[in-house]
N, CA, C and O of each residue as an XYZ file, in Angstrom:
432
protein
N      82.163      3.662     10.325
C      82.610      2.415      9.629
C      83.686      2.590      8.455
O      83.560      3.418      7.553
N      84.558      1.870      8.560
C      85.594      1.867      7.505
C      85.663      0.486      6.417
O      85.155     -0.607      6.666
N      86.286      0.777      5.389
C      86.037     -0.392      4.495
C      87.212     -1.202      4.755
O      88.331     -0.731      4.957
N      86.890     -2.563      4.742
C      88.157     -3.309      4.961
C      88.618     -4.123      3.616
O      87.844     -4.806      2.947
N      89.891     -3.953      3.357
C      90.214     -4.810      2.104
C      90.957     -5.950      2.431
O      91.920     -5.639      3.132
N      90.898     -6.965      2.234
C      91.588     -7.989      2.317
C      92.677     -8.433      1.169
O      92.282     -8.552      0.009
N      93.929     -8.653      1.476
C      94.930     -8.897      0.613
C      95.100    -10.394      0.607
O      95.752    -10.785      1.575
N      94.757    -11.198     -0.090
C      95.182    -12.730      0.311
C      96.674    -12.934      0.418
O      97.006    -13.808      1.218
N      97.767    -12.226     -0.307
C      98.957    -12.537      0.022
C      99.563    -12.048      1.137
O     100.665    -12.454      1.506
N      98.697    -10.884      1.927
C      99.354    -10.056      3.200
C      98.635    -10.944      4.316
O      97.672    -11.709      4.266
N      99.386    -10.587      5.220
C      98.828    -11.293      6.486
C      97.762    -10.109      6.941
O      98.074     -8.947      6.682
N      96.612    -10.360      7.560
C      95.809     -9.564      8.132
C      94.893     -8.621      7.089
O      94.949     -8.961      5.907
N      94.171     -7.623      7.377
C      93.346     -6.619      6.702
C      93.723     -5.171      6.653
O      94.834     -4.980      7.148
N      93.292     -4.391      6.328
C      93.549     -3.276      6.092
C      92.174     -2.360      6.324
O      91.337     -2.648      5.468
N      91.762     -1.435      7.163
C      90.983     -0.832      7.318
C      91.351      0.936      6.807
O      92.265      1.705      7.104
N      90.207      1.050      5.970
C      90.350      2.793      5.362
C      89.171      3.408      5.901
O      88.087      2.826      5.937
N      89.350      4.506      6.295
C      88.409      5.719      6.759
C      87.663      6.261      5.523
O      88.203      6.158      4.422
N      86.449      6.835      5.648
C      86.150      7.359      4.409
C      86.967      8.577      3.938
O      87.065      8.876      2.748
N      87.512      9.220      4.879
C      88.481     10.323      4.379
C      89.547      9.900      3.598
O      90.005     10.538      2.650
N      90.170      8.203      4.225
C      91.156      8.023      3.167
C      90.766      7.639      2.016
O      91.688      7.549      1.206
N      89.569      7.330      1.563
C      88.892      6.957      0.772
C      88.804      8.191     -0.437
O      89.110      8.075     -1.624
N      88.351      9.241      0.181
C      88.227     10.501     -0.452
C      89.485     11.025     -0.818
O      89.650     11.510     -1.938
N      90.466     10.969      0.097
C      91.676     11.563     -0.312
C      92.429     10.758     -1.685
O      93.029     11.328     -2.597
N      92.240      9.521     -1.558
C      92.687      8.513     -2.654
C      91.969      8.767     -3.886
O      92.670      8.752     -4.897
N      90.607      9.020     -4.051
C      89.918      9.415     -5.318
C      90.262     10.634     -5.722
O      90.267     10.946     -6.913
N      90.621     11.532     -4.651
C      91.391     12.824     -5.193
C      92.569     12.813     -5.755
O      92.856     13.319     -6.840
N      93.189     12.303     -5.114
C      94.664     12.063     -5.518
C      94.807     11.272     -6.993
O      95.739     11.481     -7.769
N      93.733     10.343     -7.232
C      93.920      9.681     -8.442
C      93.401     10.666     -9.769
O      93.702     10.660    -10.963
N      92.713     11.291     -9.155
C      92.065     12.348    -10.389
C      92.780     13.658    -10.576
O      92.442     14.467    -11.440
N      94.033     13.889     -9.529
C      95.170     14.497     -9.540
C      94.700     15.990     -8.970
O      95.262     17.047     -9.256
N      93.625     15.851     -8.160
C      92.898     17.234     -7.867
C      93.648     17.951     -6.354
O      93.934     17.083     -5.530
N      93.955     19.279     -5.963
C      94.462     19.468     -5.113
C      93.152     19.967     -4.065
O      92.031     20.116     -4.551
N      93.341     20.147     -2.968
C      92.166     20.748     -2.116
C      91.749     22.218     -3.050
O      90.576     22.385     -3.383
N      92.583     23.010     -3.340
C      92.401     24.253     -3.802
C      91.548     24.055     -5.536
O      90.770     24.850     -6.061
N      91.959     22.965     -5.984
C      91.247     22.353     -7.454
C      89.870     22.056     -6.771
O      88.933     22.424     -7.478
N      89.512     21.504     -5.617
C      88.140     21.242     -5.379
C      87.414     22.543     -5.082
O      86.266     22.798     -5.445
N      88.196     23.320     -4.396
C      87.354     24.548     -3.849
C      86.968     25.509     -4.898
O      86.088     26.353     -4.728
N      87.824     25.327     -6.274
C      87.493     26.451     -7.069
C      86.344     25.665     -7.993
O      85.486     26.362     -8.534
N      86.327     24.389     -8.153
C      85.385     23.391     -9.100
C      84.146     23.424     -8.305
O      83.177     23.756     -8.988
N      83.886     23.183     -7.089
C      82.558     23.242     -6.308
C      82.430     24.644     -5.615
O      81.342     24.952     -5.127
N      83.397     25.427     -5.556
C      82.828     26.614     -4.359
C      82.678     26.268     -3.147
O      81.786     26.806     -2.491
N      83.596     25.193     -2.511
C      83.369     24.894     -0.998
C      85.084     25.268     -0.503
O      86.145     25.161     -1.119
N      84.870     25.577      0.407
C      86.118     26.081      0.901
C      87.066     24.736      1.074
O      86.609     23.699      1.556
N      88.129     24.835      0.730
C      89.307     23.916      0.923
C      89.432     23.412      2.347
O      89.607     22.221      2.606
N      89.332     24.396      3.289
C      89.358     23.954      4.780
C      88.104     22.935      5.039
O      88.075     22.113      5.954
N      86.952     23.161      3.954
C      85.625     22.484      4.633
C      86.048     21.017      3.895
O      85.657     19.920      4.294
N      86.842     21.221      2.848
C      86.973     19.499      1.980
C      88.020     18.864      3.006
O      87.962     17.661      3.263
N      88.958     19.681      3.574
C      89.756     18.904      4.528
C      89.163     18.237      5.517
O      89.350     17.037      5.718
N      88.172     19.201      6.416
C      87.437     18.875      7.150
C      86.373     17.518      6.926
O      86.078     16.781      7.867
N      85.927     17.347      5.718
C      85.229     16.368      5.460
C      86.301     15.081      5.249
O      85.853     13.966      5.518
N      87.477     15.167      4.854
C      88.419     14.028      4.921
C      88.755     13.668      6.168
O      88.940     12.513      6.551
N      88.846     14.801      6.899
C      89.043     14.127      8.335
C      87.955     13.936      9.225
O      88.178     13.674     10.407
N      86.618     14.055      8.713
C      85.484     13.670      9.489
C      85.506     14.588     10.777
O      85.504     14.034     11.877
N      85.525     15.821     10.698
C      85.341     16.597     11.606
C      84.356     17.587     11.471
O      84.720     18.611     10.892
N      83.294     17.535     11.831
C      82.152     18.221     11.469
C      81.986     19.440     12.412
O      81.063     20.194     12.104
N      82.757     19.787     13.572
C      82.835     20.570     14.441
C      83.563     22.067     13.672
O      83.456     23.163     14.222
N      84.388     21.852     12.167
C      84.793     22.639     11.651
C      83.847     23.694     10.940
O      84.228     24.837     10.688
N      82.665     23.247     10.657
C      81.886     23.844     10.007
C      80.799     24.936     10.833
O      80.018     24.565     11.709
N      80.926     26.228     10.390
C      80.178     27.145     11.217
C      78.576     27.238     11.128
O      77.794     27.969     11.736
N      78.375     26.324     10.238
C      76.573     26.235      9.997
C      76.515     24.524      9.524
O      76.546     24.111      8.365
N      76.444     23.891     10.481
C      76.114     22.525     10.303
C      74.951     22.109      9.279
O      75.031     21.024      8.704
N      74.100     22.789      9.100
C      73.047     22.497      7.892
C      73.468     22.255      6.596
O      72.809     21.608      5.783
N      75.003     22.966      6.290
C      75.518     22.756      4.978
C      76.292     21.355      5.100
O      76.571     20.872      4.003
N      76.585     20.806      5.916
C      77.431     19.552      5.998
C      76.846     18.673      4.809
O      77.522     18.446      3.805
N      75.352     18.114      5.001
C      74.954     16.817      4.117
C      75.386     17.282      2.620
O      76.089     16.575      1.898
N      74.823     18.705      2.196
C      75.200     19.016      0.931
C      76.601     18.813      0.395
O      76.887     18.239     -0.656
N      77.363     19.318      1.188
C      78.878     19.209      0.872
C      79.530     18.083      0.857
O      80.294     17.836     -0.076
N      79.370     17.342      1.729
C      79.694     15.792      1.674
C      79.285     15.260      0.445
O      80.090     14.708     -0.305
N      77.881     15.404      0.132
C      77.187     14.628     -1.141
C      77.917     15.055     -2.268
O      78.388     14.278     -3.098
N      78.033     16.502     -2.313
C      78.712     17.051     -3.556
C      80.276     16.546     -3.846
O      80.760     16.114     -4.892
N      80.700     16.691     -2.948
C      82.399     16.098     -2.662
C      82.393     14.816     -3.243
O      83.084     14.563     -4.230
N      81.499     13.809     -2.582
C      81.557     12.402     -3.111
C      81.082     12.304     -4.645
O      81.717     11.594     -5.425
N      80.285     12.817     -4.939
C      79.586     12.966     -6.462
C      80.814     13.576     -7.348
O      81.254     12.866     -8.251
N      81.234     14.526     -7.183
C      82.548     14.987     -7.778
C      83.755     13.966     -7.928
O      84.573     14.025     -8.846
N      83.762     13.166     -7.065
C      84.958     12.308     -6.962
C      84.427     10.905     -7.530
O      85.078      9.861     -7.480
N      83.221     11.034     -8.047
C      82.601      9.625     -8.588
C      82.193      8.517     -7.544
O      82.042      7.333     -7.848
N      82.040      9.013     -6.335
C      81.630      7.981     -5.291
C      80.210      7.970     -5.199
O      79.475      8.773     -5.773
N      79.843      7.037     -4.460
C      78.242      6.740     -3.949
C      77.889      7.883     -2.780
O      78.201      7.728     -1.599
N      77.190      9.048     -3.297
C      77.060     10.201     -2.321
C      76.389      9.942     -1.247
O      76.642     10.629     -0.257
N      75.472      9.002     -1.164
C      74.703      8.573      0.276
C      75.583      7.418      0.974
O      75.453      7.307      2.193
N      76.171      6.842      0.532
C      77.189      5.792      1.275
C      78.215      6.836      2.095
O      78.370      6.705      3.309
N      78.793      7.718      1.455
C      79.903      8.558      1.618
C      79.328      9.247      2.771
O      79.932      9.285      3.843
N      78.198      9.788      2.599
C      77.292     10.840      3.728
C      77.144      9.964      4.944
O      77.576     10.451      5.989
N      76.659      8.861      4.996
C      76.528      7.846      6.137
C      77.555      7.336      6.440
O      77.252      6.695      7.446
N      78.787      7.151      6.214
C      79.931      6.910      6.925
C      80.658      8.337      7.333
O      81.336      8.341      8.360
N      80.563      9.281      6.728
C      80.712     10.788      7.420
C      80.348     11.182      8.666
O      80.887     11.829      9.564
N      79.058     10.507      8.470
C      78.264     10.546     10.023
C      78.567      9.982     11.116
O      78.568     10.469     12.247
N      78.914      8.605     10.669
C      79.352      7.491     11.593
C      80.768      8.108     12.151
O      81.019      8.397     13.321
N      81.502      8.217     11.177
C      82.852      8.439     11.646
C      83.200     10.131     12.326
O      84.182     10.394     13.020
N      82.367     10.893     12.004
C      82.540     12.385     12.568
C      81.615     12.513     13.792
O      81.907     13.375     14.622
N      80.456     11.690     14.003
C      79.636     11.924     14.803
C      78.657     12.908     14.689
O      77.980     13.210     15.671
N      78.511     13.414     13.666
C      77.472     14.039     13.281
C      76.200     13.766     12.860
O      76.022     13.112     11.833
N      75.180     14.232     13.600
C      73.806     13.742     13.645
C      73.089     14.556     12.781
O      72.983     15.767     12.978
N      72.519     13.898     11.703
C      71.469     14.913     10.600
C      70.500     15.518     11.542
O      70.215     14.901     12.568
N      69.955     16.700     11.280
C      68.996     17.531     11.432
C      69.117     17.878     13.070
O      68.138     18.428     13.575
N      70.263     17.586     13.913
C      70.632     17.842     15.038
C      71.449     19.304     15.084
O      71.109     20.209     15.845
N      72.403     19.385     14.299
C      72.959     20.691     13.883
C      74.161     20.580     14.469
O      74.912     21.511     14.179
N      74.812     19.401     15.519
C      75.650     19.791     16.205
C      76.493     17.907     16.313
O      75.898     16.834     16.218
N      77.592     18.083     16.474
C      78.302     16.791     16.333
C      78.107     16.153     17.722
O      78.309     16.736     18.787
N      77.671     14.829     17.569
C      77.349     13.857     18.850
C      78.595     13.565     19.508
O      79.708     13.297     19.056
N      78.124     13.685     20.763
C      79.509     13.648     21.811
C      79.053     12.394     22.757
O      77.876     12.125     22.994
N      80.142     11.696     23.240
C      79.916     10.799     23.908
C      79.852     11.059     25.385
O      80.698     11.714     25.994
N      78.706     10.457     25.964
C      78.391     10.802     27.381
C      79.118      9.463     28.295
O      79.031      8.267     28.017
N      79.700      9.966     29.222
C      80.413      9.021     30.193
C      79.518      8.331     30.812
O      78.526      8.998     31.103
N      79.481      6.962     31.207
C      78.634      6.241     31.836
C      78.363      6.894     33.410
O      79.334      7.272     34.064
N      77.218      6.977     33.863
C      76.782      7.611     35.135
C      76.879      9.109     35.279
O      76.514      9.632     36.332
N      77.377      9.868     34.225
C      77.202     11.250     34.153
C      75.700     11.476     33.278
O      75.028     10.689     32.611
N      75.539     12.800     33.589
C      74.014     13.290     33.243
C      74.319     14.612     32.181
O      73.380     15.249     31.702
């Protein structure tokens, strides 16, 4: 689920993914991926994967909840809301350890 912002002076609305919001907050703070890596001791590739909602990048899915929440707190965002949206957008199922995949109807 992405946040929707309505601009009364513009036609339509804009939807932002959780990654867009994370990148925006990071940019507002003037931080690069390498700054975040240094400050949080989370690889820059994993921060990028969080922003891209790509759970399959992580070699150990059990670290995903902590990484996502830590990054959100670092940016001053609601950690639980960011984690919930990350799970929804990436297909990550907490406790299952693997990203959720869509099964075509009629297949087993």
